[in-house]
mmCIF file of the N, C-alpha and C atoms, coordinates in Angstrom:
data_MODEL
# 
_entry.id   MODEL 
# 
loop_
_atom_site.group_PDB 
_atom_site.id 
_atom_site.type_symbol 
_atom_site.label_atom_id 
_atom_site.label_alt_id 
_atom_site.label_comp_id 
_atom_site.label_asym_id 
_atom_site.label_entity_id 
_atom_site.label_seq_id 
_atom_site.pdbx_PDB_ins_code 
_atom_site.Cartn_x 
_atom_site.Cartn_y 
_atom_site.Cartn_z 
_atom_site.occupancy 
_atom_site.B_iso_or_equiv 
_atom_site.pdbx_formal_charge 
_atom_site.auth_seq_id 
_atom_site.auth_comp_id 
_atom_site.auth_asym_id 
_atom_site.auth_atom_id 
_atom_site.pdbx_PDB_model_num 
ATOM 1   N N  . MET A 1 1  ? -2.853 14.219  -16.723 1.00 0.00 ? 1  MET A N  1 
ATOM 2   C CA . MET A 1 1  ? -1.590 13.899  -17.406 1.00 0.00 ? 1  MET A CA 1 
ATOM 3   C C  . MET A 1 1  ? -0.404 14.280  -16.535 1.00 0.00 ? 1  MET A C  1 
ATOM 4   N N  . SER A 1 2  ? -0.398 15.539  -16.088 1.00 0.00 ? 2  SER A N  1 
ATOM 5   C CA . SER A 1 2  ? 0.720  16.057  -15.296 1.00 0.00 ? 2  SER A CA 1 
ATOM 6   C C  . SER A 1 2  ? 0.817  15.353  -13.939 1.00 0.00 ? 2  SER A C  1 
ATOM 7   N N  . THR A 1 3  ? -0.351 15.002  -13.379 1.00 0.00 ? 3  THR A N  1 
ATOM 8   C CA . THR A 1 3  ? -0.366 14.337  -12.071 1.00 0.00 ? 3  THR A CA 1 
ATOM 9   C C  . THR A 1 3  ? 0.225  12.929  -12.164 1.00 0.00 ? 3  THR A C  1 
ATOM 10  N N  . SER A 1 4  ? -0.132 12.205  -13.225 1.00 0.00 ? 4  SER A N  1 
ATOM 11  C CA . SER A 1 4  ? 0.384  10.849  -13.411 1.00 0.00 ? 4  SER A CA 1 
ATOM 12  C C  . SER A 1 4  ? 1.893  10.876  -13.678 1.00 0.00 ? 4  SER A C  1 
ATOM 13  N N  . LEU A 1 5  ? 2.333  11.891  -14.424 1.00 0.00 ? 5  LEU A N  1 
ATOM 14  C CA . LEU A 1 5  ? 3.753  12.056  -14.725 1.00 0.00 ? 5  LEU A CA 1 
ATOM 15  C C  . LEU A 1 5  ? 4.532  12.332  -13.445 1.00 0.00 ? 5  LEU A C  1 
ATOM 16  N N  . ALA A 1 6  ? 3.979  13.208  -12.609 1.00 0.00 ? 6  ALA A N  1 
ATOM 17  C CA . ALA A 1 6  ? 4.615  13.536  -11.330 1.00 0.00 ? 6  ALA A CA 1 
ATOM 18  C C  . ALA A 1 6  ? 4.689  12.304  -10.433 1.00 0.00 ? 6  ALA A C  1 
ATOM 19  N N  . ALA A 1 7  ? 3.619  11.510  -10.452 1.00 0.00 ? 7  ALA A N  1 
ATOM 20  C CA . ALA A 1 7  ? 3.574  10.297  -9.641  1.00 0.00 ? 7  ALA A CA 1 
ATOM 21  C C  . ALA A 1 7  ? 4.626  9.292   -10.101 1.00 0.00 ? 7  ALA A C  1 
ATOM 22  N N  . SER A 1 8  ? 4.755  9.134   -11.419 1.00 0.00 ? 8  SER A N  1 
ATOM 23  C CA . SER A 1 8  ? 5.754  8.214   -11.963 1.00 0.00 ? 8  SER A CA 1 
ATOM 24  C C  . SER A 1 8  ? 7.169  8.694   -11.662 1.00 0.00 ? 8  SER A C  1 
ATOM 25  N N  . GLU A 1 9  ? 7.387  10.000  -11.762 1.00 0.00 ? 9  GLU A N  1 
ATOM 26  C CA . GLU A 1 9  ? 8.692  10.582  -11.433 1.00 0.00 ? 9  GLU A CA 1 
ATOM 27  C C  . GLU A 1 9  ? 9.040  10.345  -9.969  1.00 0.00 ? 9  GLU A C  1 
ATOM 28  N N  . GLU A 1 10 ? 8.045  10.509  -9.111  1.00 0.00 ? 10 GLU A N  1 
ATOM 29  C CA . GLU A 1 10 ? 8.236  10.292  -7.675  1.00 0.00 ? 10 GLU A CA 1 
ATOM 30  C C  . GLU A 1 10 ? 8.580  8.832   -7.399  1.00 0.00 ? 10 GLU A C  1 
ATOM 31  N N  . ARG A 1 11 ? 7.904  7.938   -8.109  1.00 0.00 ? 11 ARG A N  1 
ATOM 32  C CA . ARG A 1 11 ? 8.149  6.507   -7.961  1.00 0.00 ? 11 ARG A CA 1 
ATOM 33  C C  . ARG A 1 11 ? 9.575  6.163   -8.375  1.00 0.00 ? 11 ARG A C  1 
ATOM 34  N N  . ILE A 1 12 ? 9.995  6.724   -9.520  1.00 0.00 ? 12 ILE A N  1 
ATOM 35  C CA . ILE A 1 12 ? 11.351 6.504   -10.032 1.00 0.00 ? 12 ILE A CA 1 
ATOM 36  C C  . ILE A 1 12 ? 12.382 7.062   -9.057  1.00 0.00 ? 12 ILE A C  1 
ATOM 37  N N  . ARG A 1 13 ? 12.106 8.249   -8.537  1.00 0.00 ? 13 ARG A N  1 
ATOM 38  C CA . ARG A 1 13 ? 13.021 8.899   -7.606  1.00 0.00 ? 13 ARG A CA 1 
ATOM 39  C C  . ARG A 1 13 ? 13.177 8.077   -6.326  1.00 0.00 ? 13 ARG A C  1 
ATOM 40  N N  . SER A 1 14 ? 12.065 7.567   -5.808  1.00 0.00 ? 14 SER A N  1 
ATOM 41  C CA . SER A 1 14 ? 12.102 6.750   -4.590  1.00 0.00 ? 14 SER A CA 1 
ATOM 42  C C  . SER A 1 14 ? 12.861 5.446   -4.838  1.00 0.00 ? 14 SER A C  1 
ATOM 43  N N  . ARG A 1 15 ? 12.687 4.872   -6.042  1.00 0.00 ? 15 ARG A N  1 
ATOM 44  C CA . ARG A 1 15 ? 13.386 3.646   -6.415  1.00 0.00 ? 15 ARG A CA 1 
ATOM 45  C C  . ARG A 1 15 ? 14.890 3.896   -6.507  1.00 0.00 ? 15 ARG A C  1 
ATOM 46  N N  . GLU A 1 16 ? 15.253 5.029   -7.145  1.00 0.00 ? 16 GLU A N  1 
ATOM 47  C CA . GLU A 1 16 ? 16.666 5.401   -7.259  1.00 0.00 ? 16 GLU A CA 1 
ATOM 48  C C  . GLU A 1 16 ? 17.278 5.611   -5.883  1.00 0.00 ? 16 GLU A C  1 
ATOM 49  N N  . LYS A 1 17 ? 16.520 6.273   -5.010  1.00 0.00 ? 17 LYS A N  1 
ATOM 50  C CA . LYS A 1 17 ? 16.986 6.526   -3.646  1.00 0.00 ? 17 LYS A CA 1 
ATOM 51  C C  . LYS A 1 17 ? 17.222 5.208   -2.912  1.00 0.00 ? 17 LYS A C  1 
ATOM 52  N N  . ARG A 1 18 ? 16.285 4.290   -3.079  1.00 0.00 ? 18 ARG A N  1 
ATOM 53  C CA . ARG A 1 18 ? 16.391 2.984   -2.437  1.00 0.00 ? 18 ARG A CA 1 
ATOM 54  C C  . ARG A 1 18 ? 17.632 2.242   -2.926  1.00 0.00 ? 18 ARG A C  1 
ATOM 55  N N  . TRP A 1 19 ? 17.850 2.287   -4.257  1.00 0.00 ? 19 TRP A N  1 
ATOM 56  C CA . TRP A 1 19 ? 19.013 1.610   -4.830  1.00 0.00 ? 19 TRP A CA 1 
ATOM 57  C C  . TRP A 1 19 ? 20.309 2.251   -4.365  1.00 0.00 ? 19 TRP A C  1 
ATOM 58  N N  . LYS A 1 20 ? 20.320 3.581   -4.247  1.00 0.00 ? 20 LYS A N  1 
ATOM 59  C CA . LYS A 1 20 ? 21.505 4.291   -3.754  1.00 0.00 ? 20 LYS A CA 1 
ATOM 60  C C  . LYS A 1 20 ? 21.798 3.896   -2.311  1.00 0.00 ? 20 LYS A C  1 
ATOM 61  N N  . GLU A 1 21 ? 20.743 3.771   -1.513  1.00 0.00 ? 21 GLU A N  1 
ATOM 62  C CA . GLU A 1 21 ? 20.894 3.350   -0.117  1.00 0.00 ? 21 GLU A CA 1 
ATOM 63  C C  . GLU A 1 21 ? 21.438 1.928   -0.047  1.00 0.00 ? 21 GLU A C  1 
ATOM 64  N N  . LEU A 1 22 ? 20.916 1.056   -0.898  1.00 0.00 ? 22 LEU A N  1 
ATOM 65  C CA . LEU A 1 22 ? 21.397 -0.321  -0.951  1.00 0.00 ? 22 LEU A CA 1 
ATOM 66  C C  . LEU A 1 22 ? 22.831 -0.386  -1.463  1.00 0.00 ? 22 LEU A C  1 
ATOM 67  N N  . ASP A 1 23 ? 23.164 0.543   -2.364  1.00 0.00 ? 23 ASP A N  1 
ATOM 68  C CA . ASP A 1 23 ? 24.481 0.563   -2.981  1.00 0.00 ? 23 ASP A CA 1 
ATOM 69  C C  . ASP A 1 23 ? 25.551 1.154   -2.069  1.00 0.00 ? 23 ASP A C  1 
ATOM 70  N N  . GLY A 1 24 ? 25.139 1.787   -0.950  1.00 0.00 ? 24 GLY A N  1 
ATOM 71  C CA . GLY A 1 24 ? 26.102 2.327   0.008   1.00 0.00 ? 24 GLY A CA 1 
ATOM 72  C C  . GLY A 1 24 ? 26.982 1.212   0.550   1.00 0.00 ? 24 GLY A C  1 
ATOM 73  N N  . SER A 1 25 ? 28.290 1.433   0.552   1.00 0.00 ? 25 SER A N  1 
ATOM 74  C CA . SER A 1 25 ? 29.246 0.380   0.921   1.00 0.00 ? 25 SER A CA 1 
ATOM 75  C C  . SER A 1 25 ? 28.999 -0.150  2.332   1.00 0.00 ? 25 SER A C  1 
ATOM 76  N N  . HIS A 1 26 ? 28.730 0.746   3.282   1.00 0.00 ? 26 HIS A N  1 
ATOM 77  C CA . HIS A 1 26 ? 28.483 0.309   4.658   1.00 0.00 ? 26 HIS A CA 1 
ATOM 78  C C  . HIS A 1 26 ? 27.195 -0.507  4.756   1.00 0.00 ? 26 HIS A C  1 
ATOM 79  N N  . VAL A 1 27 ? 26.192 -0.100  3.973   1.00 0.00 ? 27 VAL A N  1 
ATOM 80  C CA . VAL A 1 27 ? 24.930 -0.837  3.938   1.00 0.00 ? 27 VAL A CA 1 
ATOM 81  C C  . VAL A 1 27 ? 25.156 -2.214  3.319   1.00 0.00 ? 27 VAL A C  1 
ATOM 82  N N  . ARG A 1 28 ? 25.920 -2.247  2.235   1.00 0.00 ? 28 ARG A N  1 
ATOM 83  C CA . ARG A 1 28 ? 26.214 -3.498  1.554   1.00 0.00 ? 28 ARG A CA 1 
ATOM 84  C C  . ARG A 1 28 ? 26.981 -4.436  2.493   1.00 0.00 ? 28 ARG A C  1 
ATOM 85  N N  . HIS A 1 29 ? 27.950 -3.866  3.221   1.00 0.00 ? 29 HIS A N  1 
ATOM 86  C CA . HIS A 1 29 ? 28.760 -4.657  4.144   1.00 0.00 ? 29 HIS A CA 1 
ATOM 87  C C  . HIS A 1 29 ? 27.893 -5.279  5.235   1.00 0.00 ? 29 HIS A C  1 
ATOM 88  N N  . THR A 1 30 ? 27.051 -4.472  5.860   1.00 0.00 ? 30 THR A N  1 
ATOM 89  C CA . THR A 1 30 ? 26.197 -4.963  6.943   1.00 0.00 ? 30 THR A CA 1 
ATOM 90  C C  . THR A 1 30 ? 25.185 -5.984  6.432   1.00 0.00 ? 30 THR A C  1 
ATOM 91  N N  . SER A 1 31 ? 24.633 -5.755  5.253   1.00 0.00 ? 31 SER A N  1 
ATOM 92  C CA . SER A 1 31 ? 23.674 -6.690  4.676   1.00 0.00 ? 31 SER A CA 1 
ATOM 93  C C  . SER A 1 31 ? 24.350 -8.013  4.327   1.00 0.00 ? 31 SER A C  1 
ATOM 94  N N  . GLU A 1 32 ? 25.597 -7.943  3.836   1.00 0.00 ? 32 GLU A N  1 
ATOM 95  C CA . GLU A 1 32 ? 26.365 -9.154  3.536   1.00 0.00 ? 32 GLU A CA 1 
ATOM 96  C C  . GLU A 1 32 ? 26.623 -9.942  4.811   1.00 0.00 ? 32 GLU A C  1 
ATOM 97  N N  . GLN A 1 33 ? 27.011 -9.232  5.869   1.00 0.00 ? 33 GLN A N  1 
ATOM 98  C CA . GLN A 1 33 ? 27.279 -9.871  7.159   1.00 0.00 ? 33 GLN A CA 1 
ATOM 99  C C  . GLN A 1 33 ? 26.014 -10.553 7.689   1.00 0.00 ? 33 GLN A C  1 
ATOM 100 N N  . LEU A 1 34 ? 24.896 -9.839  7.615   1.00 0.00 ? 34 LEU A N  1 
ATOM 101 C CA . LEU A 1 34 ? 23.611 -10.377 8.056   1.00 0.00 ? 34 LEU A CA 1 
ATOM 102 C C  . LEU A 1 34 ? 23.217 -11.589 7.225   1.00 0.00 ? 34 LEU A C  1 
ATOM 103 N N  . TYR A 1 35 ? 23.422 -11.495 5.913   1.00 0.00 ? 35 TYR A N  1 
ATOM 104 C CA . TYR A 1 35 ? 23.088 -12.579 4.996   1.00 0.00 ? 35 TYR A CA 1 
ATOM 105 C C  . TYR A 1 35 ? 23.915 -13.818 5.293   1.00 0.00 ? 35 TYR A C  1 
ATOM 106 N N  . LYS A 1 36 ? 25.233 -13.614 5.493   1.00 0.00 ? 36 LYS A N  1 
ATOM 107 C CA . LYS A 1 36 ? 26.130 -14.732 5.782   1.00 0.00 ? 36 LYS A CA 1 
ATOM 108 C C  . LYS A 1 36 ? 25.778 -15.404 7.099   1.00 0.00 ? 36 LYS A C  1 
ATOM 109 N N  . SER A 1 37 ? 25.526 -14.598 8.130   1.00 0.00 ? 37 SER A N  1 
ATOM 110 C CA . SER A 1 37 ? 25.158 -15.147 9.438   1.00 0.00 ? 37 SER A CA 1 
ATOM 111 C C  . SER A 1 37 ? 23.823 -15.888 9.354   1.00 0.00 ? 37 SER A C  1 
ATOM 112 N N  . HIS A 1 38 ? 22.885 -15.332 8.597   1.00 0.00 ? 38 HIS A N  1 
ATOM 113 C CA . HIS A 1 38 ? 21.576 -15.960 8.391   1.00 0.00 ? 38 HIS A CA 1 
ATOM 114 C C  . HIS A 1 38 ? 21.740 -17.283 7.663   1.00 0.00 ? 38 HIS A C  1 
ATOM 115 N N  . LEU A 1 39 ? 22.625 -17.301 6.653   1.00 0.00 ? 39 LEU A N  1 
ATOM 116 C CA . LEU A 1 39 ? 22.893 -18.498 5.876   1.00 0.00 ? 39 LEU A CA 1 
ATOM 117 C C  . LEU A 1 39 ? 23.498 -19.582 6.759   1.00 0.00 ? 39 LEU A C  1 
ATOM 118 N N  . LEU A 1 40 ? 24.435 -19.198 7.627   1.00 0.00 ? 40 LEU A N  1 
ATOM 119 C CA . LEU A 1 40 ? 25.056 -20.144 8.561   1.00 0.00 ? 40 LEU A CA 1 
ATOM 120 C C  . LEU A 1 40 ? 24.017 -20.735 9.512   1.00 0.00 ? 40 LEU A C  1 
ATOM 121 N N  . LEU A 1 41 ? 23.162 -19.871 10.055  1.00 0.00 ? 41 LEU A N  1 
ATOM 122 C CA . LEU A 1 41 ? 22.099 -20.320 10.952  1.00 0.00 ? 41 LEU A CA 1 
ATOM 123 C C  . LEU A 1 41 ? 21.135 -21.255 10.232  1.00 0.00 ? 41 LEU A C  1 
ATOM 124 N N  . TRP A 1 42 ? 20.817 -20.918 8.983   1.00 0.00 ? 42 TRP A N  1 
ATOM 125 C CA . TRP A 1 42 ? 19.902 -21.723 8.179   1.00 0.00 ? 42 TRP A CA 1 
ATOM 126 C C  . TRP A 1 42 ? 20.494 -23.098 7.916   1.00 0.00 ? 42 TRP A C  1 
ATOM 127 N N  . ARG A 1 43 ? 21.788 -23.138 7.568   1.00 0.00 ? 43 ARG A N  1 
ATOM 128 C CA . ARG A 1 43 ? 22.466 -24.411 7.327   1.00 0.00 ? 43 ARG A CA 1 
ATOM 129 C C  . ARG A 1 43 ? 22.490 -25.260 8.589   1.00 0.00 ? 43 ARG A C  1 
ATOM 130 N N  . LYS A 1 44 ? 22.773 -24.602 9.729   1.00 0.00 ? 44 LYS A N  1 
ATOM 131 C CA . LYS A 1 44 ? 22.789 -25.309 11.019  1.00 0.00 ? 44 LYS A CA 1 
ATOM 132 C C  . LYS A 1 44 ? 21.426 -25.919 11.316  1.00 0.00 ? 44 LYS A C  1 
ATOM 133 N N  . SER A 1 45 ? 20.385 -25.136 11.129  1.00 0.00 ? 45 SER A N  1 
ATOM 134 C CA . SER A 1 45 ? 19.026 -25.613 11.391  1.00 0.00 ? 45 SER A CA 1 
ATOM 135 C C  . SER A 1 45 ? 18.653 -26.745 10.434  1.00 0.00 ? 45 SER A C  1 
ATOM 136 N N  . MET A 1 46 ? 19.090 -26.645 9.173   1.00 0.00 ? 46 MET A N  1 
ATOM 137 C CA . MET A 1 46 ? 18.824 -27.681 8.181   1.00 0.00 ? 46 MET A CA 1 
ATOM 138 C C  . MET A 1 46 ? 19.503 -28.987 8.577   1.00 0.00 ? 46 MET A C  1 
ATOM 139 N N  . THR A 1 47 ? 20.772 -28.911 8.968   1.00 0.00 ? 47 THR A N  1 
ATOM 140 C CA . THR A 1 47 ? 21.520 -30.109 9.363   1.00 0.00 ? 47 THR A CA 1 
ATOM 141 C C  . THR A 1 47 ? 20.929 -30.712 10.632  1.00 0.00 ? 47 THR A C  1 
ATOM 142 N N  . LEU A 1 48 ? 20.492 -29.855 11.552  1.00 0.00 ? 48 LEU A N  1 
ATOM 143 C CA . LEU A 1 48 ? 19.870 -30.322 12.792  1.00 0.00 ? 48 LEU A CA 1 
ATOM 144 C C  . LEU A 1 48 ? 18.558 -31.044 12.499  1.00 0.00 ? 48 LEU A C  1 
ATOM 145 N N  . SER A 1 49 ? 17.748 -30.468 11.632  1.00 0.00 ? 49 SER A N  1 
ATOM 146 C CA . SER A 1 49 ? 16.458 -31.065 11.280  1.00 0.00 ? 49 SER A CA 1 
ATOM 147 C C  . SER A 1 49 ? 16.652 -32.377 10.519  1.00 0.00 ? 49 SER A C  1 
ATOM 148 N N  . GLN A 1 50 ? 17.682 -32.435 9.675   1.00 0.00 ? 50 GLN A N  1 
ATOM 149 C CA . GLN A 1 50 ? 17.981 -33.650 8.915   1.00 0.00 ? 50 GLN A CA 1 
ATOM 150 C C  . GLN A 1 50 ? 18.461 -34.763 9.844   1.00 0.00 ? 50 GLN A C  1 
ATOM 151 N N  . SER A 1 51 ? 19.309 -34.408 10.808  1.00 0.00 ? 51 SER A N  1 
ATOM 152 C CA . SER A 1 51 ? 19.851 -35.405 11.736  1.00 0.00 ? 51 SER A CA 1 
ATOM 153 C C  . SER A 1 51 ? 18.772 -35.933 12.684  1.00 0.00 ? 51 SER A C  1 
ATOM 154 N N  . SER A 1 52 ? 17.873 -35.053 13.113  1.00 0.00 ? 52 SER A N  1 
ATOM 155 C CA . SER A 1 52 ? 16.802 -35.453 14.033  1.00 0.00 ? 52 SER A CA 1 
ATOM 156 C C  . SER A 1 52 ? 15.702 -36.214 13.286  1.00 0.00 ? 52 SER A C  1 
ATOM 157 N N  . GLY A 1 53 ? 15.352 -35.735 12.089  1.00 0.00 ? 53 GLY A N  1 
ATOM 158 C CA . GLY A 1 53 ? 14.298 -36.352 11.299  1.00 0.00 ? 53 GLY A CA 1 
ATOM 159 C C  . GLY A 1 53 ? 14.870 -37.440 10.453  1.00 0.00 ? 53 GLY A C  1 
# 
């Protein structure tokens, strides 16, 4: 009982930590920048594939 409870608490704690890391403004900024650049590259590749195909 106690072991499973500790395991669930650890899981929750790790999840909270992950969300806090994701919620960090600098992390959010860099991820947004990466996402936007990835989106631009994806659109470029899509338009290139459409024009060629």
